[in-house]
C-alpha positions in Angstrom: -15.7 14.0 1.4 -18.8 14.5 -1.6 -19.0 12.0 -4.6 -15.7 9.9 -6.1 -12.9 10.9 -7.5 -12.2 10.4 -11.4 -9.2 8.2 -12.5 -5.9 10.4 -11.7 -7.8 13.0 -9.4 -6.5 12.2 -6.2 -2.9 12.6 -4.8 -0.7 12.1 -2.0 -0.6 15.7 -0.3 2.3 15.9 2.4 1.0 17.6 5.8 3.6 19.9 7.8 2.6 19.7 11.5 3.2 22.5 14.0 5.9 20.4 15.8 8.1 20.0 12.8 6.9 16.7 11.6 5.6 15.6 8.2 2.7 13.5 7.3 0.9 12.1 4.9 -2.6 11.8 3.4 -4.6 11.8 0.1 -6.3 14.7 -1.3 -8.8 14.8 -4.1 -7.7 17.8 -6.8 -10.1 19.9 -5.2 -7.9 19.7 -1.9 -10.8 17.8 0.4 -9.3 14.8 2.2 -10.2 11.3 1.2 -11.8 10.1 4.5 -11.0 6.8 4.8 -7.3 6.3 3.8 -7.2 9.3 5.5 -8.0 8.1 8.3 -6.4 4.8 7.6 -2.6 6.6 7.2 -2.8 8.4 10.7 -2.8 5.3 12.7 0.8 4.5 11.2 4.0 6.6 12.7 6.6 8.3 10.3 7.7 6.9 7.1 5.0 4.1 7.7 2.7 6.4 6.2 3.9 7.8 3.4 4.9 4.7 2.1 1.2 3.4 2.6 0.2 6.9 1.2 1.6 6.4 -2.0 0.4 3.0 -2.3 -2.8 3.4 -1.7 -3.3 6.1 -4.0 -2.3 3.8 -6.8 -4.5 1.2 -5.5 -7.5 3.6 -5.6 -6.6 5.0 -9.1 -7.0 2.0 -9.9 -10.4 0.8 -8.5 -11.8 3.9 -10.1 -10.3 2.8 -13.7 -12.1 -0.4 -12.6 -15.3 1.6 -12.3 -15.2 -0.1 -8.3 -14.6 1.5 -5.2 -13.1 0.6 -1.5 -16.8 -0.6 -0.4 -17.6 -2.8 -3.6 -14.3 -3.7 -4.4 -14.1 -7.8 -3.6 -10.7 -10.2 -2.7 -10.8 -11.5 -6.6 -10.1 -8.0 -7.1 -7.5 -7.4 -5.3 -6.1 -10.2 -6.5 -6.1 -9.0 -10.0 -5.1 -5.4 -9.1 -1.7 -7.3 -7.3 -1.1 -9.3 -10.6 -1.6 -6.1 -12.6 1.3 -4.2 -10.6 3.9 -7.2 -11.3 2.3 -10.2 -9.0 2.0 -13.9 -9.9 -1.7 -14.7 -11.0 -3.5 -17.6 -12.5 -6.0 -16.2 -14.2 -6.8 -13.1 -16.6 -6.6 -9.6 -14.6 -8.4 -7.7 -17.1 -7.5 -4.6 -18.5 -3.9 -3.5 -18.6 -2.6 -1.0 -15.7 1.1 1.1 -15.3 2.1 0.0 -18.7 4.2 3.2 -18.8 6.1 1.5 -15.7 7.9 -1.1 -14.4 6.2 -4.0 -12.2 6.7 -3.5 -8.2 9.9 -5.5 -6.9 8.9 -8.5 -4.6 9.5 -6.5 -1.5 7.4 -3.7 -3.1 4.6 -6.9 -3.3 4.9 -7.4 0.2 4.6 -4.0 1.3 1.6 -3.0 -0.7 0.2 -6.6 0.4 0.5 -5.3 4.1 -0.7 -2.0 3.4 -3.9 -3.6 1.2 -4.7 -5.7 4.2 -4.2 -3.2 6.9 -6.8 -0.7 4.5 -9.3 -3.0 4.1 -9.4 -4.3 7.8 -9.3 -0.9 9.3 -12.3 -0.4 7.1 -14.2 -3.1 8.4 -13.4 -2.2 11.7 -15.3 1.4 10.7 -18.3 -0.3 9.4 -17.9 -0.6 6.2 -17.0 -3.3 3.7 -17.2 -6.1 6.4 -17.0 -9.5 4.0 -14.0 -8.2 2.3 -12.3 -7.3 6.0 -13.3 -11.2 6.9 -11.5 -12.6 4.0 -8.4 -11.1 5.4 -8.6 -12.9 8.6 -6.5 -16.0 8.0 -3.8 -17.7 9.9 -0.8 -19.9 9.3 1.3 -22.3 11.4 4.5 -20.7 12.8 7.3 -21.4 11.7 10.6 -22.0 13.5 11.9 -18.9 12.5 8.3 -17.5 14.3 9.0 -19.8 17.8 12.5 -18.2 18.2 11.9 -14.6 18.0 8.7 -14.4 20.2 8.2 -14.6 24.1 6.9 -18.3 24.7 7.3 -18.8 21.1 7.2 -22.9 22.1 3.5 -22.2 22.8 2.1 -20.3 20.0 -0.1 -22.2 17.4 -1.4 -19.7 15.2 -0.2 -16.5 13.5 -1.6 -13.8 11.6 -1.4 -14.8 7.2 -1.8 -12.1 4.5 -3.5 -13.8 1.5 -2.3 -11.4 -1.0 1.1 -11.8 0.5 3.6 -13.2 -2.9 5.5 -16.2 -1.8 8.4 -15.6 -0.2 12.0 -16.3 -1.8 14.2 -18.5 0.9 17.4 -17.3 -0.6 18.6 -14.5 -3.0 21.7 -13.0 -4.0 21.8 -9.1 -3.0 23.2 -6.7 -5.3 26.5 -6.2 -4.4 28.7 -2.8 -4.6 30.9 -3.1 -8.2 34.6 -4.8 -8.1 36.9 -2.6 -6.2 34.4 0.8 -5.8 35.1 1.7 -2.1 38.9 1.7 -3.4 37.9 3.9 -6.6 35.8 6.2 -5.5 37.3 7.3 -1.8 40.5 7.4 -4.3 38.9 10.3 -7.0 36.2 11.9 -5.2 37.3 15.5 -4.7 35.1 16.3 -1.9 36.0 14.9 1.8 31.7 15.0 2.6 31.7 12.6 -0.7 34.5 10.5 0.8 33.1 10.0 4.3 29.9 9.3 2.7 31.6 6.3 1.1 33.5 5.1 3.8 30.7 5.1 6.2 28.5 3.1 3.8 31.4 0.7 3.3 33.0 0.5 7.0 29.4 1.1 8.6 26.8 -0.6 6.9 24.5 2.4 7.3 21.0 2.8 5.5 21.2 5.7 3.4 18.6 7.3 6.1 20.4 6.3 8.8 23.6 8.1 7.2 21.9 10.9 6.3 20.0 11.3 9.2 22.7 11.5 11.9 23.5 14.8 14.1 27.0 15.2 15.3 25.6 14.9 19.1 25.0 10.9 17.7 29.0 10.6 17.3 30.8 9.1 19.7 34.4 8.9 18.4 36.4 8.4 21.1 36.6 5.3 23.7 34.9 5.3 27.0 32.6 8.3 25.8 30.1 9.8 28.3 27.0 7.6 27.1 29.0 4.3 28.7 27.1 2.0 26.3 30.5 1.1 24.5 33.8 0.9 25.1 35.5 1.8 21.7 34.4 4.9 18.9 30.8 4.4 18.2 27.4 6.2 17.0 24.3 6.3 17.8 21.6 5.9 15.3 18.0 7.4 16.2 14.8 7.5 14.4 14.2 11.2 14.8 10.9 12.5 12.7 11.6 16.4 12.7 15.1 16.0 10.7 15.0 19.0 8.3 16.7 16.9 5.0 13.7 14.1 5.9 16.1 11.5 6.7 14.8 8.9 8.6 16.4 6.0 10.3 14.0 2.6 9.6 14.7 1.1 12.8 12.8 3.1 15.8 14.5 1.6 19.0 14.1 4.3 22.0 16.7 6.8 23.0 16.9 10.2 25.0 19.6 13.2 25.5 20.5 12.8 29.4 23.2 15.6 30.1 23.7 16.2 27.1 24.5 13.3 25.9 22.8 10.7 23.4 22.0 7.2 25.0 20.1 4.6 23.7 19.1 4.1 20.0 20.4 1.6 17.9 24.8 1.5 18.1 27.3 1.2 15.2 31.3 0.5 15.8 33.3 3.4 14.3 36.3 2.1 12.0 40.0 4.3 12.2 39.2 4.6 8.4 35.5 6.1 9.6 37.1 8.4 12.3 39.7 10.0 9.6 36.8 10.6 6.9 35.1 12.4 9.7 37.8 14.8 11.0 39.4 15.8 7.5 35.4 16.6 6.5 35.0 18.6 9.8 38.3 20.6 9.8 37.9 21.6 6.1 34.2 21.9 5.0 31.8 21.7 7.4 30.4 25.4 8.1 30.8 27.1 11.4 27.5 28.5 11.4 25.5 25.4 10.7 22.8 25.7 13.7 20.7 22.4 12.6 23.7 19.6 13.7 23.4 17.3 11.4 26.5 15.4 9.9 26.0 15.8 6.1 25.5 19.2 4.7 24.7 20.6 0.9 28.1 22.1 -0.2 26.8 24.4 -3.2 24.2 26.3 -4.5 21.6 28.0 -2.6 20.6 26.0 -0.4 25.0 25.2 1.1 25.3 24.6 4.5 21.7 22.8 4.9 21.6 19.3 5.6 22.1 17.2 2.9 19.2 14.9 1.6 19.8 10.7 0.5 18.4 11.8 -3.1 21.5 14.0 -2.6 23.5 11.6 -1.7 22.1 8.8 -4.0 22.6 11.6 -7.1 26.4 11.9 -6.2 27.2 8.1 -5.9 25.3 7.6 -9.4 27.7 10.9 -11.2 30.7 9.2 -9.6 30.3 5.7 -10.7 29.4 7.0 -14.1 32.3 8.9 -14.0 34.8 5.8 -13.2 32.8 3.6 -15.8 31.7 1.0 -12.7 28.2 1.5 -13.4 25.3 2.1 -11.6 26.4 2.4 -7.4 23.6 2.3 -4.8 24.4 3.5 -1.4 22.2 0.1 -0.4 25.1 -2.0 -1.6 27.5 -1.1 0.3 25.1 -2.6 2.8 25.0 -5.7 1.4 29.1 -6.1 1.0 29.0 -5.0 4.5 27.1 -8.0 5.6 29.0 -10.5 3.7 32.4 -9.1 4.9 30.6 -9.6 8.3 30.0 -13.2 7.3 32.9 -14.2 6.0 34.9 -13.3 8.8 33.0 -14.4 11.6 32.9 -17.9 10.2 29.3 -17.5 9.2 28.0 -16.6 12.4 24.4 -14.4 12.0 24.3 -13.6 15.3 27.5 -11.2 14.7 26.8 -9.8 11.5 23.2 -8.8 13.3 24.8 -7.2 15.7 26.8 -5.2 13.7 24.5 -4.4 11.3 21.4 -3.6 13.0 19.4 -5.8 11.8 16.0 -7.2 13.0 17.3 -11.0 13.5 19.7 -13.2 12.7 17.4 -15.0 10.3 16.7 -12.4 8.1 20.8 -12.1 7.6 20.9 -15.7 7.2 18.0 -15.8 4.4 19.6 -12.9 2.4 23.3 -13.7 2.7 24.1 -16.7 4.4 24.9 -18.6 1.0 28.1 -19.6 -0.1 30.2 -18.2 -2.6 30.1 -20.2 -5.6 34.4 -18.4 -6.8 35.2 -19.4 -3.4 38.2 -22.0 -3.2 37.0 -23.6 -0.3 33.4 -24.4 -2.6 35.5 -25.7 -5.5 37.6 -28.0 -3.2 34.3 -29.6 -1.8 32.5 -29.9 -5.0 36.4 -31.7 -5.9 36.0 -33.4 -2.5 32.6 -35.2 -3.8 33.6 -36.0 -7.2 36.6 -37.7 -6.5 39.2 -35.3 -8.1 42.3 -34.2 -7.6 42.4 -30.9 -5.3 
């Protein structure tokens, strides 16, 4: 691309492929592709390229704001940028950036650090900015969790490190759904589809992209289904790039269709309440002429019958929470509640919770959810025992 774009003159562009996949790139105001970022984003699978595109375009705008470019920026400059969007930094970080927006959350900062490292290491591999790329080639000692999750982990002596990644908080208290939210929403929501969504989020621990990305073929809601992979009623979560509502599952295990039956993917058990709400929805609201084969559909408006988007589900919960004075209700809160309930019911067995909710590792479950409830009677009894107080 000739010349450098001015601040705000670059944007993220969605590209629709012939195979119905959608990819993302970065272009200038005139529509010219921003070469190096475009080549970098092409290296990533669906979902990741979208996230990286929006994080990277903000960084490129900041470079122009500071009079820098991807080839002249230094590592201290990247540290200043991380500080400008919310990371801790010991020194001054220059002029304000994005003062009208909230700082990035810790998880977003971690994703941003991975994006910046990937971009500048890729740029270095293309023969530009090699000194900066070399600054990212750092290593760290493997942790116990690293050794456990890796094949021959006992023989690993070092792992790649990212010097931009903020310090990790070992434990945090996730945001749980408001007290009694599931029962009140199921009781007051008028649409069977909405009651299905709340029940499946709470009982299945689905991520919102997983739920909105389900196809009817993924549902094996009877015992001894044809897939032969689970004896009880269950659901196959399959990552698809071509869903018309753009909903994607975060996890990407292999899956296939054999003799008309879905096999593989991530298997999630289905409760009796989930099956009940499914049949209520399918027999009363699901359009008979739907050809897309997806589970959740729009019920009103010009898009009636089309697949329901993740934004639509979030909006439904937000409005329902406001009507019932529950505060802000988010889909992921139910996943947090599901994980906590699984740990409580299994006496803290993180492996069981991991398998039930589809987490990457038991260590992730332990770090986020494996802390005691300070209001639990057992917690109070343990304190009184230490204090030598009567129970």
